N, C-alpha and C positions, 0 to 999 in steps of 0.2 A: 156561430156553429149550431148545428142541430142539437137540442138538449133532450136527453132521454126523460120521459115523463116520470120515471121512478125517482129521479133526483130532485132535491129541493129546487124551487123555481127562482133563479137569480133575477134581480131587477136590472133592466137595461135602461141606460140614459143616452139620449141623443140631444146634441146642442147645435144650434144654427151657426151660420158662418160668423156673424158679428157678436156671438155669445150674449144675445139679448133674450132669447127664448130657449126653453128646453122641454123635452117630454120624457116621461118615464113610464115603464110598464113591466109587468112580469111576463116572462116568455110564454108561460102556459097559465091558463085559468083567468085571463084578463077579460074574457067575454066581449072582446072588441072595444074595450075602454082603455084610454090612456090619460095620464095626468099632464096638464100643460102648466109650465112655470114661466114667470117673467123674472129675468135676472137683472138686478139693479147695478149701479156703478160700484158698489162695494162687493159685488159677486155673490149677493144673497139671493137664493132661489125662493120665490114667493108663488105658492100654488094659486093659479088664477081660474082654472077651468078644468072640467073633464070633457074629453072629446069622445063621442060615440062614433067609432069608425064604421062599424057594421051593425045592422039591425039584428043579425043572426048571432045569438049568444054562443054558438059553436065555432064561430069564426074568430079565433084568437088572433091578435096582432103578434106576428113573429119578428118583424123588423120594421124600421122606419128610417126616413132620411129627409132632411130639410133641403129645399131648393136654395140656391145662392140668394143672399139677402136682397139683391137688386130686383128679384121677382116678387117681393113681399113675403108674407108669412104663408108659404105653401109647403105642405108636407105630403110625402108619399108613404104609403103603408103597404107592407106585404102581409097577407093573411094566410091562415092555416089551410084555407080552401084552395090556395094556389093563385088567388087573384091579387091585383095591384089596385089600390084605391088612392086617389089624390084629393086632398082637402085644402081649401083656400080660405084664409081669414076674410070675413066680410062684416062690416059694421052697418046695421040696418037703421041707425038713428037712435036706437035705444040700447042695444047690446051687441056684443061681438058673437058672430056665429061662424062655424066652420062648414062651408058648403062643399059638396062633392062636385068635382069637375068631370065632365064626360070624357071618356078615353076611347080613342079609335086606334086600332092597329093597322098600319098602312100595308095592306096585303099586296099592293102592286110592287112594293120593294122587297117582298119576302120571297126567298127562293124555295121555301118549303110549303107552308100552308097559311091559311088566313087566320089562324088562331094564335093568340099571344101565348108563348111558352109558359108553362105552369111555374109559378114562383115557389122555390124551395128555401132559399137562404140568401144572405149577403145582399140586401137591397142597398145600392150605392148611387149617389148623384155626384157628378163632377162639379167642382167649384172653380175649375180652371177655364178661362175664356179661350177662344171666342164662342165655342159651341156649348149648348146645354145637353149633356148626355146622362143617361141612366143605365144601370145594369144590374143584373142579379144572376144567381146560379139556379139552374133548372136541370135536374137529373145529372148533376156533375158537370154540366156544360155552362160556360160563362156566356151570357147574351148581353150585347151592348146595343143601345138604341139612341138615336138622335131624337130629342124632344122638340116638336113643333108646338110652341106654347102660345095660346091665345084664349078665347072664350071656351075652347075645347082643347084637349091635349091629343096630339097625334104622335104615336110612337113609330119611328122608322128604323128598322134594323140596319146596323152598319157593320157589326163584327160578331163572330161567334168563335169561341175558343174551346177546343177539345184537347184532352190528354189521354194517354193510355190508362192512367188512374184518374178517377173523378176529382175535379177541383172542389176544395172545401172552403176556400176563402179568396177574396180579391178586393182591391180598392183602387180608385183612380189616383194618379199623381201627375206631376209636371215633370216631363223627362228632359228638361233643358240641358243638363250637364252631361248627358251620357251618349252623345252621338259624335264623339270627337273625330272619328275616322269616316264620317258620313257626309254626303253632300248637304245634309240637313243640319250640320254642325252649326251651333250659334243661334239656332232658332228654338222656340218653345214647342215641344212636341207632347201631345197628350198621351199618357201611358197608363198601364195598369201593372201593379204587382199582384201576383196570384200564387196560390199554393195548393199542392196535393198533400197527401199525408207525409211525403218525404222529399218533396222538391219545392223550391222557391224559384219563381220565374218572373220575368218582366217582358211585356210586349209593348211596342209602340203603335198605338191605334192608328195614327195618321200615316203610317207607312204601309204600303202594300207588300213589302218584302219582309213580313213578320218573322219568318223562320231564321233570317240572318241578323235580326235585331233583338235578340232576347238573351238574358243571362239565366243560367240555370245552376243551382247549387244542390247537389244530392246530400241529404242530411242523414245522420246515423240514427236519429230518434224520430218519433212521430210528431207531426205538427198538430196542435189543437186550435190555435188562433194566431193572428198576427195584427200588427198595427203600424201605420206609417207616421213618423213624427211630423207635426205640422210645421216644424222649424228645421231648416237645413243648416248643417255645419260645414263651413267652407264650400258652400253651394253644392253639398252632397247630401242625399237623403239618408235617413236612418230608419231601419225596419226592425221592430221588436217582434221576435218569433217565440211564441209560447209553446213549449214542448210538453209531451205527455208526462214527463217526470216533474213538472211544475217549474222548471227553470226557464228563464227567458234569455235567448241568444239575440244579440244585437248585431246586425250587419249594416254596412253602408251600401249605397247604390252601386258602387264599383264591384261588389260581390267578391271580396277577398276570400281566401280559402278557409279561414277560421273567423269566428265572431270577434269583433273589436271589444266586446264585453259580454259577460254572462252574469245574470242576476239569479242567485240561488234563493228562490222565493220560499221553498219548503211548503208550498200549498199542496193539499190533497185534492184529488178530483178537479184539476184545473179546467176552467170554463172559458175565460177570455182575458185579453190583455189590452190596455188602452193607454195612449200617451195623454198627458195634460195639454191644454190649449197652447201653452208656451214651450212645450217640449222639454221641460226640466224634471218632470215626474212621470212615473209609470205605475199604473195600478194593475194588480193581478187578482182576478176574481176566481172563486172556487165554489164548487157545489157542495162543499162539506164544511167550510169555515168562513169567517169574515174576510173581506178583501185585504190584501197587503199592499201598501204603497211605498214606493222607493223614490228617492231624490238623488239627482246627479250632483254629488258634492264637488268633484273635480271632473275633468274630461274623462268620460267612460268609466268612472268609479261611482258605483251606486250604493246608497245606504238606506236601510229601512227607516221610515219616518217614525213609526211606533209599532210595537208588537201587539197584535189584536188578541183579544180574549177568545179562546176557542169555544 
């Protein structure tokens, strides 16, 4: 989510698909620099390098996303100037360097203009085969692109989602279990979950009949952030939705009327929520205090791991 500059700068962490590498950065004031970590088999993070994403110190990194591990160590960065930069790991025989990959926007597939929409927030890359897709939010609109990946990167627009209220969050997911009454039932369908301030929606990207294939839940509070569990329960997704009062409501992909669980985190100035890689823990980050972490002790029962010092 966009972070007001008057608040403390939270540290953001992004991990690749096989949990072998991670990057961290402050949302503001990073001057285009991020830290790169190698993660060993004991899950220890070891700082290995600093990556200079942009030569302009005014171009802070606002978000980042790893490519699927099959593509090597490739990272996409969204900058404060609205641009997207791609870096790929390269070993020159003596040291590891991160080289910038040239990017082209396929204007022949664009119905609007030849310029890539300005990046604002929520840079996301799908890890679900068979296609490689990237997306982000620009001016409240979700833009989805197919990535033609080679010596250069070509971005081909495939979807654009608008709402009466601007979108503030989205992420890719695998929509396998949610087309029970569809001719596509039983197949894996790339999907996105997305949110405005008071609605949670799901769209099936591979379906041309989007309006008939989405769930919508009108919420009574304002959404700050959301996160999709990397682990399904009974082949059903779980979405943790951070509300403006600091509580986390957990919904399943079938979008029942009420949350299956609510975590009373008691955080002030909530900023973000994130599932752990194995789906058993949830972290709630704040702009006013230390993060709070919760573990699922039994099904949909969450207990705080430890109380932080304010």
